[in-house]
C-alpha positions as CSV (number, residue, x, y, z in Angstrom):
1,M,0.0,0.0,0.0
2,D,1.4,3.4,-1.0
3,S,0.0,5.1,2.1
4,S,1.5,8.5,1.5
5,K,-0.7,8.9,-1.7
6,T,-3.9,7.7,-0.2
7,E,-6.4,9.0,2.3
8,F,-5.8,7.3,5.7
9,S,-8.0,7.1,8.7
10,I,-8.6,5.1,11.8
11,S,-12.0,5.1,13.5
12,G,-13.1,7.9,11.2
13,V,-10.1,10.1,12.3
14,K,-8.1,11.2,9.2
15,V,-4.4,11.5,9.4
16,A,-2.7,13.6,6.7
17,M,0.8,13.2,5.2
18,G,3.5,14.5,7.4
19,E,1.3,14.3,10.5
20,T,1.3,12.4,13.8
21,R,-2.0,11.8,15.5
22,E,-3.0,10.2,18.8
23,I,-6.3,8.4,18.4
24,Y,-8.5,6.5,20.9
25,L,-10.0,3.5,19.2
26,K,-13.2,2.2,20.9
27,V,-13.1,-1.6,21.1
28,S,-15.7,-2.4,23.8
29,E,-17.6,-1.0,26.8
30,S,-17.1,-1.5,30.6
31,Y,-19.5,-2.6,33.3
32,L,-20.1,1.1,34.0
33,S,-21.3,1.7,30.4
34,G,-18.2,3.7,29.5
35,A,-16.2,3.2,26.4
36,I,-13.1,0.9,26.4
37,Q,-10.6,2.6,24.1
38,I,-7.1,1.7,23.1
39,P,-4.5,4.4,22.4
40,V,-3.2,4.4,18.8
41,T,-0.5,6.7,17.5
42,V,-0.4,7.1,13.7
43,I,2.8,8.6,12.3
44,R,2.6,9.4,8.5
45,G,5.6,10.4,6.6
46,R,5.7,13.1,3.9
47,Q,7.1,10.5,1.4
48,A,5.6,7.4,0.0
49,G,6.2,4.1,1.7
50,P,4.6,1.0,3.3
51,T,2.2,0.9,6.1
52,A,3.2,-1.1,9.2
53,F,1.8,-1.8,12.7
54,V,3.6,-2.4,15.9
55,T,1.4,-3.8,18.8
56,A,2.1,-4.7,22.4
57,A,0.3,-6.1,25.4
58,I,-2.2,-8.2,23.6
59,H,-1.7,-10.2,26.8
60,G,-2.4,-7.5,29.5
61,D,0.4,-8.5,31.8
62,E,3.1,-8.6,29.1
63,I,4.0,-5.0,29.6
64,N,7.6,-4.7,28.3
65,G,6.3,-4.2,24.8
66,A,4.5,-1.1,25.9
67,D,7.9,0.4,26.8
68,I,9.3,-0.5,23.5
69,V,6.4,1.2,21.6
70,R,6.7,4.3,23.9
71,R,10.4,4.5,22.9
72,L,9.5,3.9,19.2
73,I,6.9,6.7,19.2
74,F,9.4,9.2,20.5
75,D,12.2,8.0,18.2
76,V,10.3,8.1,14.9
77,D,9.7,11.5,13.4
78,H,7.2,11.9,10.6
79,E,9.7,14.3,8.9
80,Q,12.1,11.3,8.4
81,L,9.6,8.5,8.0
82,R,8.5,7.1,4.7
83,G,5.1,5.6,4.7
84,T,2.8,5.1,7.7
85,L,3.5,3.6,11.1
86,I,0.7,2.6,13.5
87,A,1.9,2.1,17.0
88,I,-0.3,0.6,19.8
89,P,1.4,0.3,23.2
90,V,-1.5,-1.5,24.9
91,V,-4.0,-3.6,22.9
92,N,-5.6,-5.5,25.8
93,I,-6.7,-2.5,28.0
94,P,-8.9,-4.6,30.4
95,G,-6.1,-7.0,31.1
96,F,-3.6,-4.2,31.4
97,L,-5.6,-2.4,34.0
98,T,-6.0,-5.6,36.1
99,Q,-2.5,-6.9,35.2
100,S,-4.0,-10.1,33.8
101,R,-3.2,-12.0,30.6
102,Y,-6.9,-12.3,29.8
103,L,-10.0,-10.3,28.9
104,P,-13.1,-10.7,31.1
105,Y,-14.6,-14.2,31.1
106,H,-11.0,-15.5,31.0
107,R,-10.6,-15.2,27.3
108,D,-7.2,-14.9,25.6
109,L,-7.5,-12.2,23.0
110,N,-4.7,-13.7,21.0
111,R,-6.9,-16.7,20.2
112,F,-9.8,-14.8,18.6
113,F,-8.4,-13.0,15.5
114,P,-9.5,-12.0,13.0
115,G,-12.6,-11.7,15.1
116,K,-16.3,-11.3,14.5
117,R,-18.5,-8.2,14.4
118,R,-21.3,-10.0,16.3
119,G,-19.2,-12.5,18.3
120,N,-18.3,-12.8,22.0
121,N,-16.4,-10.0,23.8
122,A,-13.0,-11.2,22.6
123,E,-14.1,-11.7,19.0
124,R,-15.6,-8.2,18.8
125,M,-12.4,-6.6,20.1
126,A,-10.3,-8.7,17.8
127,Y,-12.5,-7.7,14.9
128,K,-12.1,-4.0,15.6
129,I,-8.4,-4.2,15.8
130,F,-8.1,-6.4,12.7
131,S,-10.4,-4.3,10.6
132,E,-9.3,-0.8,11.7
133,V,-5.5,-1.5,12.0
134,V,-4.2,-4.8,10.6
135,S,-6.1,-4.9,7.4
136,K,-4.7,-1.5,6.4
137,C,-1.1,-2.5,6.7
138,D,1.6,-4.2,4.6
139,F,3.3,-5.9,7.5
140,G,3.4,-6.0,11.3
141,I,5.3,-6.7,14.5
142,D,3.6,-8.0,17.6
143,L,5.6,-7.6,20.9
144,H,5.3,-10.2,23.7
145,T,7.1,-11.4,26.8
146,A,7.1,-14.9,28.4
147,A,4.0,-16.0,30.3
148,E,3.8,-15.5,34.0
149,G,6.5,-17.4,35.9
150,R,8.8,-17.6,32.9
151,L,11.7,-15.7,31.3
152,N,12.4,-15.6,27.6
153,L,15.5,-15.0,25.6
154,P,14.9,-12.2,23.0
155,H,13.9,-14.1,19.8
156,I,11.5,-14.0,16.9
157,R,8.6,-16.3,16.0
158,G,6.9,-16.5,12.6
159,D,6.0,-18.6,9.6
160,M,9.4,-18.9,8.0
161,T,7.9,-20.6,4.9
162,N,6.5,-17.2,4.0
163,S,9.3,-15.3,2.3
164,Q,8.2,-11.9,3.6
165,V,7.9,-13.2,7.2
166,R,11.4,-14.6,6.8
167,R,12.7,-11.3,5.5
168,L,11.2,-9.4,8.4
169,S,12.5,-11.9,10.9
170,R,16.1,-11.8,9.6
171,A,16.0,-8.0,9.5
172,F,15.0,-7.7,13.1
173,G,18.4,-8.9,14.2
174,A,17.7,-11.6,16.8
175,T,19.9,-14.6,17.1
176,V,17.1,-17.2,17.2
177,L,14.2,-17.3,14.7
178,V,11.6,-19.9,15.6
179,D,9.7,-21.2,12.6
180,Q,6.2,-21.4,14.0
181,K,2.9,-20.3,12.3
182,G,1.3,-19.7,15.6
183,L,-2.0,-21.1,16.9
184,R,-5.2,-20.6,15.0
185,G,-6.7,-17.3,16.1
186,S,-3.3,-15.7,17.0
187,L,-2.6,-12.3,15.5
188,R,0.6,-13.2,13.7
189,R,-0.9,-16.3,12.0
190,E,-4.2,-14.7,11.0
191,A,-2.6,-11.5,9.8
192,T,0.0,-13.4,7.7
193,E,-2.6,-15.7,6.2
194,S,-4.7,-12.6,5.3
195,G,-1.7,-11.1,3.3
196,V,-0.1,-9.0,6.1
197,P,3.1,-10.8,7.0
198,T,3.6,-10.5,10.7
199,I,6.4,-11.5,13.1
200,L,6.3,-11.9,16.9
201,F,9.1,-10.7,19.2
202,E,9.4,-12.7,22.5
203,A,11.6,-11.4,25.3
204,G,11.7,-10.9,29.1
205,E,9.0,-11.6,31.6
206,T,5.6,-10.4,32.7
207,G,4.8,-7.5,34.9
208,R,8.1,-5.6,34.6
209,F,10.3,-3.5,32.3
210,S,13.8,-4.6,31.3
211,Q,16.0,-1.9,29.8
212,R,18.0,-4.5,28.0
213,V,14.9,-6.0,26.4
214,S,13.4,-2.6,25.6
215,I,16.6,-1.5,23.8
216,A,16.9,-4.8,21.9
217,G,13.2,-4.6,20.9
218,L,13.4,-1.0,19.8
219,Q,16.6,-1.6,17.8
220,G,14.9,-4.6,16.1
221,V,11.8,-2.7,15.1
222,L,13.9,0.1,13.7
223,N,16.0,-2.5,11.8
224,V,12.8,-3.9,10.2
225,L,11.6,-0.4,9.3
226,A,15.0,0.4,7.8
227,Q,15.1,-2.8,5.8
228,S,11.5,-2.1,4.5
229,G,12.6,1.4,3.3
230,M,10.6,3.3,5.9
231,W,13.6,4.6,8.0
232,E,17.2,5.6,7.5
233,S,19.7,3.5,9.3
234,L,23.5,3.4,9.2
235,A,24.5,-0.2,9.0
236,P,22.3,-1.9,11.6
237,P,24.3,-4.0,14.1
238,K,24.5,-7.6,13.1
239,P,23.8,-10.4,15.6
240,P,26.8,-12.7,16.6
241,F,24.9,-15.5,14.8
242,Q,21.4,-16.1,13.4
243,V,19.7,-19.5,13.1
244,I,16.2,-20.6,12.0
245,V,14.9,-23.2,14.4
246,K,12.1,-25.5,13.3
247,D,11.6,-27.4,16.5
248,S,11.6,-26.6,20.2
249,D,10.7,-28.4,23.4
250,W,10.1,-27.9,27.1
251,L,12.2,-30.0,29.4
252,R,9.9,-31.0,32.3
253,A,10.3,-32.1,35.9
254,E,9.6,-35.7,36.8
255,K,9.6,-35.1,40.5
256,G,8.0,-32.5,42.8
257,G,10.1,-30.3,45.1
258,I,12.3,-27.2,45.2
259,L,14.0,-26.3,42.0
260,D,17.7,-25.4,41.8
261,L,18.1,-24.4,38.2
262,S,21.6,-23.9,36.8
263,V,21.0,-22.6,33.2
264,K,19.7,-19.3,31.8
265,P,18.3,-18.0,28.5
266,G,21.0,-18.0,25.8
267,D,22.9,-21.0,27.2
268,L,23.9,-23.8,24.8
269,L,22.9,-27.3,26.1
270,Y,24.0,-30.7,25.0
271,E,22.0,-33.9,25.4
272,G,22.7,-35.3,28.8
273,D,23.9,-32.0,30.4
274,R,22.6,-31.4,33.9
275,I,20.4,-28.4,34.0
276,G,19.3,-28.4,37.6
277,L,18.3,-30.3,40.7
278,V,15.0,-31.0,42.5
279,L,15.4,-30.8,46.3
280,N,13.2,-31.9,49.2
281,P,12.4,-29.5,52.1
282,F,15.5,-30.9,54.0
283,G,17.8,-29.8,51.2
284,R,18.5,-33.3,49.9
285,T,18.6,-34.0,46.2
286,V,15.5,-35.8,45.0
287,T,16.6,-36.0,41.4
288,Q,18.9,-34.4,38.8
289,I,17.3,-32.9,35.7
290,R,19.2,-33.5,32.5
291,S,18.7,-32.2,29.0
292,A,17.1,-34.6,26.6
293,T,18.2,-32.6,23.6
294,T,20.9,-30.4,22.2
295,G,20.0,-26.7,21.6
296,I,19.9,-23.2,22.8
297,V,17.9,-22.1,25.9
298,I,15.1,-19.7,24.8
299,G,13.1,-19.8,28.0
300,V,13.2,-20.8,31.6
301,T,10.8,-21.0,34.6
302,T,11.3,-18.4,37.3
303,A,9.2,-20.4,39.7
304,P,11.2,-22.1,42.6
305,L,8.8,-25.0,43.1
306,T,8.0,-28.0,40.8
307,I,5.6,-30.9,40.5
308,P,5.8,-33.6,37.9
309,G,5.2,-32.1,34.4
310,T,6.3,-28.6,35.3
311,G,8.1,-26.9,32.3
312,I,11.6,-26.1,33.4
313,V,13.6,-25.1,30.4
314,H,12.5,-24.3,26.8
315,V,15.1,-25.4,24.3
316,A,15.3,-24.5,20.6
317,K,16.8,-27.7,19.0
318,L,19.9,-27.3,17.0
319,K,21.1,-29.7,14.4
320,K,22.7,-28.5,11.1
321,T,23.3,-25.0,12.7
322,L,24.9,-26.3,15.9
323,A,28.5,-25.9,14.6
324,R,27.8,-22.2,13.6
325,V,26.4,-21.4,17.1
326,E,29.4,-23.2,18.8
327,K,31.8,-21.2,16.7
328,S,30.1,-17.9,17.5
329,I,30.0,-18.7,21.3
330,R,33.8,-19.6,21.2
331,K,34.5,-16.2,19.5
332,T,32.4,-14.4,22.1
333,K,34.2,-16.1,25.0
334,A,37.6,-15.4,23.5
335,R,36.8,-11.7,23.1
336,K,35.6,-11.6,26.8
337,R,38.9,-13.2,27.9
338,R,41.0,-10.7,25.9
339,A,39.0,-7.8,27.4
340,Q,39.5,-9.1,30.9
341,T,43.2,-9.6,30.3
342,R,43.5,-6.0,29.0
343,K,41.5,-4.7,32.0
344,K,43.9,-6.5,34.4
345,S,47.0,-5.3,32.7
346,V,45.7,-1.6,32.8
347,K,45.1,-2.0,36.6
348,N,48.6,-3.4,37.1
């Protein structure tokens, strides 16, 4: 879509070329009969270009994306932008206000896209967002964190069989790209299948901001905008490695007890490696937890207690790309050792 040459509006509010507008999009009503509105910032450049959306907090407790969108809005000036950028820091307002993943009636908004005009509460909200925002775009980025009680490595998820999704994913600059269409009803899957290629950024944990995650997320979004011709960028930083992963799995506890976890997101695991212990209340080891696969850790539990079946560590499986990751990790460790050596010599 050549957005700079066409009339553009959201919820009846027109946005002219070279203009930034803050719009409240009504998506539902509260128990007090008042409107539930989501804040939408539309930034339109003076020059022709694509139309893109960036959304956050579809799950109301996954708030780090709101900080990324806030930074994005203040970084992107319509005088330098080409095309149109639609930025939504909080999609799930009811969940955000109660710090819950869900909408009322315990519905997950990210299972109801593209929605229905006369459906249930989640379907109606999804329909509004899809029709007023997503359907007007050429591509999109959806920002998430791990679910409650978990911590994620910054990584991208999307349907890598779609060439445009793969292009956007590589441009973002994350090290791990997980090839997943997403569940039926998820924004990224439904948008992509409707002709709006969309990727999902996963990083951090619920209920808190991480400056490291926010900076990585902002840089990734700007990288995508630059690669798509919407934003000027001077040689975006390249990741130490980048792999597309087709399979991932959760390593689960077989015993109940107190968890002593010894790995973190980004660690490389080999089959048979010990990743933690399960202890009883007396501090004695009940069992050792060992990795059943080889790969890179993209998520861990932050909960200190386990029962049989508890997901402990999420591993992106590495096969053909293992040697590339090993080589990159060796180089990174060597650089750190050299830096430490130089630091010691300066002190002496």
